[in-house]
C-alpha positions as MATLAB code, in Angstrom:
seq = 'MSAILERTAARAVERVVDSETAPVGTFTVRRALPARERHAVGPWVFLDHFGPYRAVPGEDGVGPHPHAGIETVTYLLSGANEHRDSAGHHGIVGAGGVQWMTAGRGIIHAERAAGDGSEPLHGIQLWTSLPRALKQAAPDYQRIDAAAIPRVDRAGVAVRVVAGSYESVEGPARTRMPTFLWHVTLAPGARLASTLPAGYEAALYVFAGTADVDAGTKVGAGRLAVWADGAEPIALANTGSAPLEAMVLGGAPAEGPLVFHGPFVMNSVEQVRAAEVAYRTGRMGSLTED';
ca = [
     -72.669   18.657   59.788;
     -72.009   21.307   62.401;
     -68.400   22.139   63.492;
     -67.833   23.110   67.381;
     -64.499   24.029   67.249;
     -64.251   25.123   71.300;
     -63.767   22.124   73.518;
     -66.599   20.199   74.583;
     -67.492   16.501   75.322;
     -66.302   14.183   72.432;
     -67.377   10.388   71.676;
     -64.388    7.982   72.709;
     -62.120    6.091   70.770;
     -63.746    2.367   70.170;
     -60.741    1.170   68.996;
     -56.976    2.063   67.097;
     -56.285   -0.054   64.002;
     -52.351   -0.519   63.162;
     -52.644   -0.846   59.133;
     -50.493   -4.320   57.818;
     -48.391   -4.059   54.525;
     -49.917   -6.305   51.332;
     -49.076   -6.252   48.143;
     -50.639   -4.582   44.936;
     -49.743   -4.589   41.580;
     -46.655   -2.942   41.074;
     -46.197   -1.795   44.707;
     -47.231   -2.662   48.484;
     -49.563   -1.007   50.365;
     -50.254   -0.016   54.504;
     -54.248   -1.460   54.940;
     -56.335   -0.705   57.328;
     -59.769   -1.672   56.460;
     -61.048   -4.385   56.403;
     -59.422   -5.701   59.783;
     -59.862   -8.402   62.250;
     -60.992   -6.954   64.701;
     -63.370   -4.230   62.200;
     -64.297   -4.918   58.585;
     -65.949   -1.682   57.820;
     -66.676    1.855   59.071;
     -70.493    3.208   57.755;
     -70.132    2.176   53.931;
     -66.239    1.754   53.939;
     -64.866   -1.331   53.934;
     -61.738   -1.573   52.599;
     -58.820    1.249   52.734;
     -55.136    1.052   50.852;
     -52.572    3.937   52.069;
     -50.316    3.623   49.057;
     -47.109    5.592   48.543;
     -45.324    7.894   48.779;
     -43.104    6.991   46.117;
     -42.029    7.781   42.798;
     -43.679    5.665   40.196;
     -43.035    4.929   36.383;
     -45.792    6.369   34.067;
     -47.962    4.263   32.499;
     -46.007    1.134   34.405;
     -46.894    1.535   38.011;
     -49.906    0.819   39.053;
     -52.481   -2.005   38.874;
     -53.481   -3.523   35.536;
     -56.877   -4.710   34.727;
     -58.895   -6.533   37.625;
     -62.668   -6.823   38.401;
     -65.026   -5.431   40.563;
     -68.700   -5.664   41.476;
     -70.723   -4.790   44.401;
     -69.151   -1.519   45.538;
     -67.857    1.767   44.499;
     -63.905    2.285   44.340;
     -62.600    5.960   45.227;
     -58.673    6.744   44.807;
     -57.549    9.993   46.198;
     -54.427   11.901   45.194;
     -52.163   13.408   47.919;
     -49.640   13.912   45.182;
     -48.773   13.019   41.378;
     -51.115   11.860   39.286;
     -53.061    8.683   38.437;
     -55.022    7.011   35.438;
     -57.902    5.323   35.283;
     -59.514    3.054   32.365;
     -62.823    0.503   32.188;
     -64.370   -1.959   30.528;
     -67.421    0.437   30.477;
     -65.558    2.894   28.405;
     -65.118    5.485   31.063;
     -61.215    7.274   31.215;
     -59.719    9.900   33.260;
     -56.623   11.186   34.902;
     -56.611   13.565   37.897;
     -53.525   15.129   39.682;
     -53.016   15.973   43.613;
     -55.833   16.486   45.358;
     -57.778   14.841   42.610;
     -60.503   11.792   42.872;
     -61.032    8.263   40.911;
     -64.737    7.329   41.830;
     -65.982    4.685   40.059;
     -69.308    2.442   40.508;
     -68.220   -1.442   40.478;
     -72.345   -2.540   40.974;
     -73.253   -5.763   39.188;
     -69.690   -5.582   37.434;
     -66.793   -3.583   35.928;
     -63.348   -4.511   34.917;
     -60.646   -1.160   35.481;
     -56.921   -0.283   36.059;
     -55.198    2.340   37.807;
     -51.707    3.443   36.235;
     -49.128    6.416   37.430;
     -49.768    9.196   35.020;
     -47.948   12.366   34.302;
     -44.432   12.973   33.914;
     -43.164   11.215   37.283;
     -41.782   14.098   38.601;
     -43.650   13.621   41.460;
     -44.244   11.157   43.961;
     -47.289    8.928   43.520;
     -49.479    9.095   46.959;
     -52.660    8.498   48.146;
     -55.517    6.384   49.533;
     -57.438    3.525   47.976;
     -60.876    3.362   49.833;
     -64.365    1.243   48.742;
     -67.708    1.277   49.889;
     -69.699   -1.259   49.887;
     -73.074   -0.371   47.859;
     -76.189   -1.129   49.043;
     -78.617   -3.810   49.110;
     -80.311   -2.811   46.407;
     -77.797   -1.231   43.763;
     -75.766   -4.000   44.171;
     -76.627   -4.593   40.579;
     -76.414   -1.665   39.543;
     -75.215   -0.234   35.734;
     -71.405    1.288   36.855;
     -70.399    3.955   36.577;
     -67.873    6.688   36.857;
     -66.634    9.866   38.441;
     -63.788   11.813   37.863;
     -63.261   14.843   40.075;
     -60.452   17.557   39.871;
     -59.168   18.796   42.588;
     -60.582   22.308   41.816;
     -63.928   21.207   42.082;
     -63.609   19.484   45.877;
     -64.502   22.540   48.212;
     -62.315   23.613   51.083;
     -62.897   25.283   54.600;
     -60.854   26.941   56.515;
     -61.085   27.841   60.488;
     -58.160   28.981   62.367;
     -55.481   26.163   61.497;
     -58.217   23.927   60.298;
     -58.514   22.810   56.558;
     -61.090   20.544   55.416;
     -61.351   19.496   52.195;
     -64.938   17.818   51.592;
     -64.822   15.133   48.979;
     -68.652   13.612   50.042;
     -70.741   14.500   52.202;
     -70.945   17.574   54.128;
     -69.353   19.249   56.493;
     -70.702   22.857   57.904;
     -73.448   22.710   55.259;
     -70.063   22.783   52.638;
     -71.411   19.972   50.303;
     -68.241   17.656   48.722;
     -68.843   17.436   44.804;
     -68.617   13.135   44.512;
     -72.509   11.598   43.883;
     -72.598    9.026   46.620;
     -75.148    6.309   46.675;
     -75.331    5.588   50.480;
     -75.243    8.473   53.376;
     -71.220    8.775   53.836;
     -69.115   11.416   54.078;
     -65.547   11.911   53.324;
     -63.108   14.638   54.305;
     -59.658   15.666   54.188;
     -58.313   17.025   57.471;
     -55.314   19.322   57.581;
     -54.772   21.063   61.223;
     -51.819   23.132   61.680;
     -50.069   22.354   65.248;
     -52.286   23.456   68.021;
     -55.579   23.885   66.192;
     -58.342   21.426   67.049;
     -61.404   19.951   65.292;
     -65.186   18.967   66.186;
     -67.810   17.815   64.813;
     -71.238   16.892   65.333;
     -72.438   13.822   62.613;
     -75.890   12.740   61.977;
     -77.541   10.093   64.542;
     -76.422    6.652   63.827;
     -73.017    7.588   61.551;
     -69.856    5.931   62.145;
     -66.601    7.611   61.939;
     -63.138    6.869   61.520;
     -59.443    8.911   60.933;
     -57.025    7.422   59.118;
     -53.543    9.458   59.446;
     -51.341   10.336   56.580;
     -48.418   12.277   58.350;
     -48.181   13.965   61.919;
     -49.980   12.890   65.394;
     -53.756   13.156   66.116;
     -55.116   13.261   69.308;
     -58.048   11.868   70.376;
     -59.713   10.691   73.103;
     -58.486   13.091   76.096;
     -54.728   11.360   75.017;
     -55.251    8.687   73.098;
     -52.621    9.135   70.234;
     -52.799    8.162   66.459;
     -50.076    8.095   64.479;
     -49.441    7.803   60.704;
     -50.632    4.539   59.535;
     -52.788    4.356   61.779;
     -56.753    3.827   61.870;
     -59.004    4.946   64.552;
     -62.351    4.403   65.155;
     -64.986    6.144   67.140;
     -67.168    4.687   69.337;
     -70.923    4.992   68.312;
     -72.738    7.584   70.477;
     -74.704   11.122   69.694;
     -71.487   13.496   70.950;
     -68.945   15.409   68.567;
     -66.123   13.406   66.879;
     -62.906   15.211   67.451;
     -59.496   15.607   67.249;
     -56.387   17.744   67.910;
     -52.738   18.582   66.859;
     -50.456   18.521   70.180;
     -47.745   18.429   68.242;
     -44.468   20.693   66.744;
     -45.544   19.099   62.890;
     -48.678   19.685   60.448;
     -51.335   16.920   61.388;
     -52.678   15.332   57.478;
     -55.648   12.756   57.741;
     -58.520   11.020   56.093;
     -62.074   11.272   58.327;
     -64.643    9.008   56.834;
     -67.800    7.395   57.945;
     -71.572    7.153   57.536;
     -74.844    5.199   58.152;
     -73.390    1.445   58.356;
     -72.904   -0.785   55.730;
     -76.530   -3.093   54.423;
     -74.986   -6.134   55.354;
     -74.347   -9.321   55.885;
     -71.181   -8.312   53.811;
     -68.946  -11.587   52.122;
     -66.031  -10.471   50.863;
     -64.157  -12.434   48.232;
     -60.807  -10.821   46.797;
     -62.565   -7.886   44.651;
     -65.883   -8.931   45.359;
     -68.224   -7.427   48.211;
     -71.987   -8.523   48.515;
     -74.487   -9.807   50.435;
     -74.366  -13.681   49.836;
     -72.069  -16.149   48.322;
     -74.600  -16.803   45.740;
     -74.329  -13.310   44.653;
     -70.309  -13.582   44.836;
     -70.674  -16.633   42.357;
     -72.333  -14.826   40.522;
     -70.230  -11.725   40.500;
     -66.976  -14.517   39.310;
     -69.333  -16.328   36.655;
     -69.990  -12.772   35.096;
     -66.104  -12.085   34.800;
     -65.211  -15.168   33.524;
     -67.913  -15.501   30.735;
     -67.011  -11.752   29.787;
     -70.321  -10.094   31.061;
     -68.484   -7.094   33.084;
     -66.801   -6.162   29.530;
     -63.053   -6.618   28.336;
     -60.045   -3.981   28.669;
     -56.465   -5.162   27.802;
     -52.944   -3.651   28.854;
     -52.255   -0.794   26.794;
];
């Protein structure tokens, strides 16, 4: 994907989604996907923005619960996060790090605040729907430290490439579908535009500041802007006086049909029922509270 920093024709914005408050574990989140108007952007089918809040290490978070048919991706802006799962994986990452878990045919995991609690816990959790051929894949886990994520800096623009590519720089995440995930920071007055592979969908979620997209559409914190399909570059600018922090994500459309049922995202009702049976009968393993 090539970057284009000069002004040029850009994709229109199809819609802007306001996140909604939802309870998760010991805290509340702002949920932008799935929304009534939009269930997926590329393979991404879920987006929760949590914090910033003061968390008690080892206590605050989400206890053991199952997933199937997806990958869960937790990206930290501040604080520290611990992951454990029923396949025996364990990892702790700090600010800028990622917990990337492949649920596949089914797994149980838990995530808790870690560290000394001196920094507020703040981040985002996303889910990708696995391709049809990989819904029954073996569970897997990737712990990605902040130092492993490359950063591209250009005249007031900083892009941390978590997954996919940006300006030929590849992110460290092993992905199972055509996708990308960037953490973008724009200084006041800066602008970013980037071409995407044909057929890619794309969206922008704002953490802080205000993004100017589609010739004047303003997108503030807690809102998701979904670009329309097209061959034009996606573009965003920071016309405000404070830094803009946002996640840009997308990829090839999720392989449907998509059947959402709590922590499971499958392609049929029968697959969802099979995942429920696997969880209830212990075939996803077990995970106890520490």
